[in-house]
LOVODREN-780701 format. One line per field, with one value per residue (C-alpha): chain; y, x, z; residue in one letter; residue number from 1. Coordinates in nm, 3 decimals. Each point is the difference from the previous one (the first is absolute). Layout:
BEGIN
c <- c(A,...)
Y <- c(Y,...)
X <- c(X,...)
Z <- c(Z,...)
r <- c(a,...)
k <- c(NUM,...)
***
This chain:
BEGIN
c <- c(A,A,A,A,A,A,A,A,A,A,A,A,A,A,A,A,A,A,A,A,A,A,A,A,A,A,A,A,A,A,A,A,A,A,A,A,A,A,A,A,A,A,A,A,A,A,A,A,A,A,A,A,A,A,A,A,A,A,A,A,A,A,A,A,A,A,A,A,A,A,A,A,A,A,A,A,A,A,A,A,A,A,A,A,A,A,A,A,A,A,A,A,A,A,A,A,A,A,A,A,A,A,A,A,A,A,A,A,A,A,A,A,A,A,A,A,A,A,A,A,A,A,A,A,A,A,A,A,A,A,A,A,A,A,A,A,A,A)
Y <- c(-3.429,0.190,-0.053,0.169,0.273,0.093,-0.039,0.229,0.256,-0.011,0.054,0.284,0.144,-0.038,0.127,0.334,0.035,-0.009,0.260,0.255,0.286,0.010,0.301,0.339,-0.061,-0.359,0.107,0.289,-0.157,-0.273,0.248,0.148,-0.349,-0.102,0.331,0.001,0.289,-0.005,0.021,0.123,0.015,0.245,-0.087,-0.053,-0.291,0.264,0.106,-0.169,0.135,-0.157,-0.368,0.048,0.072,-0.282,-0.258,0.096,0.195,-0.130,-0.387,-0.016,0.138,-0.211,-0.297,0.079,0.061,0.359,0.048,-0.257,0.277,0.222,-0.037,0.071,0.076,0.186,0.258,0.033,0.399,-0.028,-0.278,0.148,0.414,0.119,-0.225,0.068,0.389,-0.058,-0.193,0.224,0.286,0.169,-0.225,-0.190,-0.369,-0.236,0.124,-0.218,0.137,-0.148,0.047,-0.080,0.014,0.244,0.145,0.286,-0.226,-0.109,0.182,-0.029,0.002,0.015,0.006,0.001,-0.154,-0.289,-0.125,-0.269,-0.260,0.182,0.319,-0.198,-0.163,0.332,0.093,-0.282,0.042,0.358,-0.107,-0.272,0.230,0.266,0.293,0.204,0.025,0.225,0.059,-0.199,-0.196,-0.118)
X <- c(1.764,0.107,-0.342,-0.167,0.215,-0.055,-0.375,0.003,0.212,-0.216,-0.335,0.190,0.061,-0.348,-0.153,0.250,-0.145,-0.325,0.009,0.198,-0.203,0.014,0.179,-0.184,-0.033,-0.134,-0.241,-0.127,-0.084,-0.172,-0.230,-0.125,-0.049,-0.204,-0.134,0.126,0.158,0.419,0.127,0.349,0.261,0.266,0.278,0.415,0.191,0.131,-0.332,-0.052,-0.388,-0.024,0.105,-0.232,-0.264,0.054,0.056,-0.321,-0.264,0.074,0.069,-0.310,-0.242,0.159,-0.010,-0.373,-0.136,-0.035,0.191,-0.195,-0.188,0.282,0.331,0.307,0.356,0.304,0.250,0.318,0.104,0.360,-0.019,-0.255,0.020,-0.155,-0.314,-0.004,-0.007,-0.305,-0.183,0.080,-0.130,0.317,0.292,-0.140,0.021,-0.174,-0.282,-0.342,-0.107,-0.324,-0.122,-0.327,-0.195,-0.269,-0.186,0.260,0.321,0.201,-0.069,0.279,-0.027,0.320,0.050,0.411,0.111,-0.074,-0.382,-0.235,-0.162,-0.322,0.138,0.134,-0.345,-0.195,0.225,-0.085,-0.375,0.032,0.166,-0.252,-0.276,0.142,-0.079,0.305,0.159,0.359,0.150,0.003,0.327,0.066)
Z <- c(0.564,-0.299,-0.214,0.322,0.018,-0.372,0.033,0.305,-0.183,-0.291,0.236,0.169,-0.350,-0.124,0.301,0.029,-0.379,0.068,0.299,-0.203,-0.188,-0.369,-0.161,-0.034,-0.358,0.045,0.282,-0.195,-0.330,0.252,0.183,-0.332,-0.166,0.338,0.077,0.331,0.238,-0.027,0.352,0.008,0.305,-0.058,0.235,0.018,0.135,0.241,0.134,0.310,-0.021,-0.319,0.140,0.285,-0.245,-0.227,0.281,0.202,-0.165,-0.347,0.081,0.213,-0.261,-0.291,0.237,0.097,-0.365,0.039,-0.334,-0.186,-0.181,-0.086,-0.166,0.258,-0.073,0.135,-0.159,0.187,-0.010,-0.039,-0.278,-0.212,0.073,-0.297,0.032,0.388,-0.045,-0.262,0.257,0.337,0.136,0.195,0.137,0.313,0.004,-0.009,-0.192,-0.101,-0.359,-0.142,-0.342,-0.105,-0.363,-0.061,-0.277,-0.016,-0.005,0.279,0.361,0.286,0.359,0.205,0.390,0.153,0.289,0.180,-0.043,0.185,-0.165,0.054,-0.207,-0.260,-0.022,-0.017,-0.285,-0.196,0.088,-0.121,-0.325,-0.086,0.077,-0.165,0.268,0.023,-0.346,0.011,-0.336,-0.321,-0.016,-0.384)
r <- c(m,a,r,w,m,l,l,t,l,l,w,l,a,g,a,k,a,v,n,e,p,m,t,y,e,a,a,y,a,k,a,q,r,e,k,k,p,l,v,v,l,v,g,a,d,w,c,g,a,c,k,t,m,k,a,s,t,i,a,k,m,r,e,s,g,d,f,d,q,v,v,y,t,t,i,d,k,d,a,q,p,d,l,a,r,k,l,m,e,g,n,s,l,p,q,i,v,v,f,h,k,s,d,d,g,w,k,r,i,a,v,s,g,i,q,s,e,n,r,v,r,e,l,i,r,q,a,a,h,d,q,q,p,d,r,v,i,r)
k <- c(1,2,3,4,5,6,7,8,9,10,11,12,13,14,15,16,17,18,19,20,21,22,23,24,25,26,27,28,29,30,31,32,33,34,35,36,37,38,39,40,41,42,43,44,45,46,47,48,49,50,51,52,53,54,55,56,57,58,59,60,61,62,63,64,65,66,67,68,69,70,71,72,73,74,75,76,77,78,79,80,81,82,83,84,85,86,87,88,89,90,91,92,93,94,95,96,97,98,99,100,101,102,103,104,105,106,107,108,109,110,111,112,113,114,115,116,117,118,119,120,121,122,123,124,125,126,127,128,129,130,131,132,133,134,135,136,137,138)
***
């Protein structure tokens, strides 16, 4: 019985680690290395809309493979306020920020509020095709 419980706990810990996004720094490095767009969800633990976005839109998209061609991570606005301030436009939460590489450097596309799966797919598609450059982020 004890062995079964230990194996279950180890499996759950591994499953949680797989589902947890990497740090922003690791995600940014991976996006550069793999030449993939970087998708960042900026939110906060207290934000109900952020929790809904993670549990519905993001979870479904990750499960269905929609994020296979991008690198995904999250930023907690309260835990990393300086980084969040650099990434965000305004103070609305949640914010989805998509960075993509172009000949001129990293470009940025951002939206605020709860987004549908289709809207997030469109942002990723825009980034992949470099159709809507914004400002260069270095």
